[in-house]
C-alpha positions in Angstrom: 26.8 -15.3 -21.6 25.3 -17.8 -24.0 22.8 -17.7 -26.8 19.4 -19.1 -25.9 19.1 -22.7 -27.2 16.8 -22.7 -30.2 16.5 -26.4 -31.2 13.5 -28.2 -29.6 15.6 -31.4 -29.2 18.2 -29.5 -27.2 15.7 -27.8 -25.0 13.8 -31.0 -24.4 17.0 -32.8 -23.3 17.9 -30.0 -20.9 14.4 -30.0 -19.3 14.4 -33.8 -19.1 17.6 -33.6 -17.1 15.8 -32.0 -14.2 13.9 -35.0 -12.8 16.8 -37.3 -13.9 19.2 -35.1 -11.9 17.0 -35.2 -8.9 16.8 -39.0 -9.1 20.6 -39.3 -9.3 21.0 -37.0 -6.3 18.4 -39.0 -4.3 20.4 -42.2 -5.0 23.6 -40.6 -3.9 21.9 -39.3 -0.8 20.6 -42.8 0.1 24.1 -44.1 -0.2 25.4 -41.4 2.1 22.8 -42.2 4.7 23.7 -45.8 4.6 27.3 -44.8 5.0 26.4 -42.9 8.2 25.8 -39.3 7.1 23.1 -37.5 9.2 19.7 -37.7 7.3 19.1 -33.9 7.9 22.5 -33.0 6.4 22.0 -35.2 3.4 18.4 -33.8 2.7 19.6 -30.2 3.0 22.4 -30.9 0.6 20.1 -32.5 -1.9 17.7 -29.6 -1.7 20.5 -27.1 -2.3 21.8 -29.0 -5.3 18.3 -29.4 -6.8 17.6 -25.6 -6.4 20.9 -24.8 -8.0 20.1 -27.0 -11.0 16.7 -25.4 -11.3 18.2 -22.0 -11.6 20.9 -23.1 -14.0 18.7 -25.0 -16.4 15.6 -22.8 -16.3 17.7 -19.6 -16.4 19.8 -20.5 -19.4 16.9 -21.9 -21.4 14.7 -18.8 -20.7 11.4 -19.0 -22.6 8.6 -21.1 -21.1 11.1 -22.9 -18.8 12.1 -19.7 -17.0 8.6 -18.4 -17.0 7.7 -21.6 -15.1 10.5 -20.9 -12.7 9.3 -17.4 -12.1 5.8 -18.7 -11.3 7.3 -21.2 -8.8 9.2 -18.3 -7.2 6.0 -16.7 -6.1 5.0 -19.7 -4.1 8.2 -20.4 -2.2 6.5 -18.7 0.8 4.2 -21.8 1.1 7.1 -24.3 1.4 7.9 -25.8 4.8 10.7 -23.6 6.3 13.1 -26.5 6.4 12.9 -26.8 2.6 12.4 -23.2 1.6 15.8 -21.6 2.0 17.7 -23.0 -1.0 14.7 -22.6 -3.3 14.0 -19.1 -2.0 17.4 -17.7 -3.1 17.6 -19.6 -6.4 14.0 -19.0 -7.6 14.2 -15.3 -6.6 17.2 -14.9 -8.9 15.0 -16.0 -11.8 12.8 -12.9 -11.4 15.3 -10.5 -13.0 18.8 -11.9 -13.0 19.0 -14.9 -15.3 22.1 -15.3 -17.6 22.0 -12.6 -20.3 22.2 -13.1 -24.1 25.4 -12.1 -25.9 25.9 -8.4 -26.8 26.1 -9.2 -30.5 22.6 -10.8 -30.3 21.3 -7.6 -28.6 22.8 -5.5 -31.5 21.3 -7.8 -34.1 17.8 -7.5 -32.7 18.1 -3.7 -32.5 19.3 -3.5 -36.1 16.4 -5.7 -37.3 13.8 -3.8 -35.2 15.0 -0.2 -35.2 17.1 -0.1 -38.4 20.8 -0.1 -39.1 21.1 3.3 -37.6 19.5 2.2 -34.3 22.2 4.0 -32.2 21.0 7.4 -33.5 17.7 6.8 -31.6 19.7 7.0 -28.4 22.0 9.5 -26.8 23.4 6.6 -24.8 22.8 2.8 -24.6 24.2 0.4 -22.0 24.8 -2.9 -23.6 24.9 -4.7 -20.2 21.4 -5.5 -19.1 20.0 -4.4 -15.8 17.6 -7.3 -15.7 17.2 -10.6 -17.6 13.9 -12.4 -17.5 12.1 -15.2 -19.3 11.1 -13.6 -22.6 13.5 -10.7 -22.8 16.1 -8.5 -21.0 16.1 -4.9 -20.1 18.7 -2.3 -20.9 19.1 1.2 -19.5 19.4 4.0 -22.1 19.0 7.7 -22.9 16.4 8.3 -25.7 17.2 10.8 -28.4 15.1 13.5 -26.6 17.2 13.2 -23.4 14.8 11.2 -21.3 15.9 8.0 -19.4 14.3 4.9 -20.8 14.1 1.1 -20.3 14.7 -0.9 -23.5 13.1 -4.4 -23.3 14.5 -6.7 -26.0 12.9 -10.0 -26.7 15.2 -13.0 -27.0 15.3 -14.4 -30.6 13.1 -17.5 -30.8 11.4 -16.7 -27.4 7.9 -17.5 -28.7 8.9 -20.8 -30.2 10.9 -21.7 -27.0 7.8 -20.9 -24.9 5.6 -23.4 -26.7 8.3 -26.1 -26.8 9.1 -25.7 -23.2 5.6 -25.7 -21.8 4.6 -28.7 -23.8 7.7 -30.6 -22.6 7.2 -29.5 -19.0 3.7 -30.9 -19.1 5.1 -34.2 -20.2 7.9 -34.1 -17.6 5.3 -33.6 -14.8 4.0 -37.1 -15.5 7.3 -38.7 -14.5 8.3 -36.3 -11.7 6.2 -36.1 -8.5 7.3 -32.5 -7.8 10.3 -30.3 -8.6 9.6 -28.1 -5.6 8.3 -30.0 -2.6 4.7 -29.2 -1.7 3.6 -27.5 -4.8 1.1 -28.7 -7.5 2.8 -27.3 -10.6 0.4 -28.6 -13.3 -2.2 -25.8 -13.0 0.6 -23.3 -13.2 1.7 -24.8 -16.5 -1.9 -24.8 -17.9 -2.3 -21.1 -17.2 1.1 -20.2 -18.7 0.3 -22.0 -21.9 -3.0 -20.2 -22.1 -1.3 -16.8 -21.9 1.8 -17.6 -24.0 1.0 -15.9 -27.3 0.0 -12.6 -25.7 3.2 -12.3 -23.6 5.5 -12.5 -26.6 3.5 -9.7 -28.4 5.3 -6.5 -27.5 3.0 -4.3 -29.6 0.0 -5.7 -27.8 1.8 -5.2 -24.5 2.4 -1.5 -25.4 -1.4 -1.1 -26.0 -2.2 -2.6 -22.6 0.4 -0.5 -20.9 -0.9 2.7 -22.4 -4.4 1.8 -21.2 -3.1 1.3 -17.7 -1.0 4.5 -17.8 -3.9 6.6 -19.0 -6.2 5.2 -16.3 -3.7 5.9 -13.6 -2.7 9.4 -14.7 -3.0 11.7 -11.7 -3.7 8.8 -9.3 -1.6 9.1 -6.2 0.6 6.3 -4.9 1.5 4.7 -8.2 4.0 5.2 -11.0 3.5 3.5 -14.3 6.1 4.1 -17.1 4.8 5.5 -20.4 5.4 3.9 -23.7 8.1 5.6 -25.9 8.4 3.2 -28.8 7.3 -0.3 -29.7 8.1 -2.9 -32.3 7.5 -6.7 -32.4 10.6 -7.5 -30.3 11.6 -4.2 -28.7 9.6 -2.1 -26.2 11.0 1.3 -25.0 9.4 2.8 -22.0 10.1 5.5 -19.4 12.7 4.5 -16.8 11.5 4.0 -13.2 14.0 4.1 -10.4 13.0 2.2 -7.3 13.8 -0.6 -4.9 12.7 -4.0 -6.2 10.2 -5.9 -4.0 12.7 -8.8 -3.9 15.1 -6.5 -2.0 12.4 -5.5 0.4 11.5 -9.2 0.9 15.1 -9.9 1.7 16.0 -7.1 4.1 13.3 -4.4 4.1 12.4 -2.5 7.2 9.0 -2.9 8.9 7.9 0.4 7.4 9.0 -0.5 3.9 7.2 -3.9 4.2 4.0 -2.4 5.4 4.0 0.3 2.7 5.0 -2.0 -0.2 2.3 -4.5 0.9 -0.4 -1.9 1.0 0.4 -0.4 -2.4 0.8 -3.8 -3.9 -2.7 -5.0 -2.7 -4.3 -1.7 -3.7 -3.0 -2.1 -7.3 -3.8 -5.8 -7.6 -7.4 -5.3 -6.5 -7.9 -1.8 -7.9 -6.6 -2.2 -11.4 -9.8 -3.8 -12.9 -11.9 -1.0 -11.5 -9.5 1.8 -12.4 -8.3 0.5 -15.8 -10.6 -2.3 -16.8 -7.5 -4.6 -16.7 -6.1 -7.0 -14.2 -2.3 -7.1 -14.0 -1.9 -10.9 -14.1 1.8 -11.3 -13.5 2.2 -10.6 -9.8 5.7 -11.8 -9.2 8.0 -9.3 -7.3 10.3 -8.6 -10.2 7.5 -6.5 -11.8 7.2 -4.0 -8.9 9.4 -1.3 -7.4 9.0 0.9 -4.3 10.0 4.4 -5.1 11.7 6.8 -2.7 8.5 9.0 -2.5 6.5 6.0 -1.4 4.8 5.2 -4.8 4.7 1.8 -6.2 6.2 1.4 -9.6 4.6 -1.2 -11.8 6.4 -2.8 -14.7 5.7 -5.4 -17.4 2.2 -5.5 -18.8 2.6 -8.5 -21.0 0.1 -10.6 -19.0 -3.2 -8.9 -18.4 -6.9 -10.0 -18.0 -9.4 -7.8 -19.8 -12.2 -6.9 -17.3 -13.9 -3.8 -18.9 -16.6 -3.9 -16.2 -14.2 -4.4 -13.4 -14.1 -7.5 -11.1 -17.3 -9.5 -11.1 -19.5 -8.3 -8.2 -20.1 -11.9 -7.1 -16.6 -11.9 -5.6 -17.4 -9.1 -3.2 -20.9 -10.6 -2.5 -19.3 -14.0 -1.6 -16.8 -12.4 0.8 -19.6 -10.4 2.4 -21.8 -13.5 3.0 -18.8 -15.5 4.4 -18.0 -12.7 6.8 -21.6 -12.5 7.9 -21.5 -16.3 8.6 -24.5 -16.8 6.2 -23.8 -20.4 5.2 -27.0 -21.0 3.3 -26.8 -17.7 1.4 -23.1 -18.4 0.6 -23.9 -21.9 -0.8 -26.8 -20.6 -2.9 -24.7 -17.8 -4.4 -21.8 -20.3 -5.1 -24.3 -22.5 -7.0 -25.7 -19.6 -9.0 -22.2 -18.5 -10.0 -21.1 -22.0 -11.0 -18.7 -22.6 -8.2 -20.8 -25.5 -7.0 -22.4 -27.6 -9.7 -26.1 -28.5 -9.4 -25.3 -32.2 -9.2 -23.0 -31.8 -6.2 -24.3 -32.2 -2.7 -22.4 -30.2 -0.1 -23.1 -29.2 3.6 -23.4 -25.4 3.9 -21.9 -25.2 7.3 -18.9 -27.3 6.4 -18.5 -25.2 3.3 -18.4 -22.0 5.4 -15.8 -23.5 7.7 -13.7 -24.5 4.7 -13.7 -21.0 3.2 -13.2 -19.4 6.5 -9.4 -19.8 6.3 -9.3 -17.8 3.1 -11.1 -14.8 4.3 -9.1 -14.5 7.6 -7.3 -11.4 6.3 -10.7 -9.6 6.1 -11.9 -10.4 9.6 -9.8 -7.6 11.3 -8.9 -4.0 10.6 -5.3 -5.0 9.8 -3.7 -8.3 8.9 -0.1 -9.5 8.8 0.6 -11.6 5.8 3.3 -14.1 6.7 4.9 -17.3 5.4 3.6 -19.0 8.5 0.0 -18.1 7.7 0.4 -19.2 4.1 1.9 -22.5 5.1 -1.0 -23.1 7.4 -3.5 -22.4 4.6 -1.7 -24.8 2.2 -1.5 -27.5 4.9 -5.2 -27.0 5.7 -6.4 -27.4 2.1 -4.0 -30.1 1.0 -4.3 -32.5 4.0 -6.3 -35.5 2.8 -6.8 -36.6 6.4 -8.8 -33.4 7.1 -12.6 -33.5 7.1 -12.5 -30.3 5.1 -10.4 -31.9 2.3 -13.4 -33.4 0.6 -15.2 -30.0 0.6 -12.5 -28.5 -1.5 -12.8 -31.4 -4.0 -16.5 -30.6 -4.5 -15.8 -27.0 -5.6 -15.6 -25.9 -9.2 -13.8 -23.0 -10.7 -15.7 -21.4 -13.7 -13.4 -20.5 -16.6 -14.1 -16.8 -16.4 -12.7 -16.8 -12.9 -9.6 -18.8 -13.6 -7.1 -16.0 -14.3 -8.5 -13.9 -11.4 -8.0 -16.9 -9.1 -4.4 -17.5 -10.3 -3.5 -13.9 -9.9 -5.0 -13.5 -6.5 -3.3 -16.7 -5.3 0.0 -15.5 -6.6 -0.5 -12.0 -5.1 -1.3 -13.4 -1.7 1.9 -15.5 -1.9 3.9 -12.4 -2.7 2.3 -10.5 0.2 3.4 -13.4 2.5 6.9 -13.0 1.1 6.9 -9.3 1.9 5.5 -9.9 5.3 3.7 -6.6 5.8 0.7 -5.6 7.9 -2.0 -4.0 5.9 -5.7 -2.9 6.2 -6.8 -5.7 3.8 -10.4 -5.4 4.8 -10.6 -1.7 3.9 -8.7 -2.2 0.6 -10.9 -5.1 -0.4 -14.2 -3.3 0.4 -13.0 -0.2 -1.4 -12.0 -2.0 -4.6 -14.1 -5.1 -5.1 -17.7 -4.5 -6.3 -20.3 -6.2 -4.2 -18.3 -6.0 -1.0 -20.5 -4.8 1.9 -19.0 -6.1 5.1 -20.8 -6.3 8.4 -19.4 -4.0 11.1 -16.6 -5.3 13.2 
């Protein structure tokens, strides 16, 4: 266990080592190929080494570096299968099992935040963390009143590290084509930077969490931990025992995959209507499947405030697309700002382009899979396709940016889980404006 590096120059040097390391491995790989090693074996070895370095550097730095790695972990399902395996295991580890900070650092934060007699607040406190993430780590404990709690402790310097890392990562992107093959990482960085300050504010997180908890009180199928105590760097909440989605992704049964996928989609789409908030951090480390079938939801640091629920235009657009109303779809997209007035676009080609995205809504049940997601990414990213130029003509209004990012990440997680769900019914029940034609 090592202390999180605090100096910007040290963090910058470590981040800069990522593309440099990949370049060195590529040169070695070329030499091995010239020497007669099979190209496939060399490529596989390079991918394995690159994935290992990603976990090591991003995990030890934590802060914005690790947050970036967690964002990448969601999209490993879109990678070509021959490249996915090494990244899948390493990036998944970043969700809740990065290197922990020293125990003395934990005690220091607790002394500063809870007072020198901090131990008196607990009947028991396990100094070994059960999870270590980008901004803080979680410890299991027994609160003074006897209830089991999760104690989230923010790493000292996490806020400063977030800003330093994300600025440096943006610069690194200019000299590195891609850290993970097939993914455009620049938009991910832009979104992370926009949400940075809120995610390091544990008092604000406690307020958002309480709003979610109050809204879901008495609602079946979900378990949200109540807030017990909050300071700037420590957040104590009720403990939730359950199976992490990462475990279900790795070796869950068909029944577990189907149930987890259904509850996950219901919460992702239903949160804005139920609580006026969108849970905007959809990676698997934030969710648990409980033994009674409920979905446990953790970490409310990243939310989008939607007091009126999701914009009805989203349901209206899906309804027009399912009805094959190309002209009506184009008109509504223009009115909502998705197609600028100066842009000329063919309505039928636009409908064809968007058709792949609403495929899960065309049947009573849909199986989300890595194969389907890879086909979508290949479809929208192939410059040889006649539909490629259609995508370039679309615009994303700022008010829809975080919704878009969250939905895209959520779909990627669903494809990791690999469950079959009644997506059409869930969407129509939870998204205002959705009135689908009969099947």
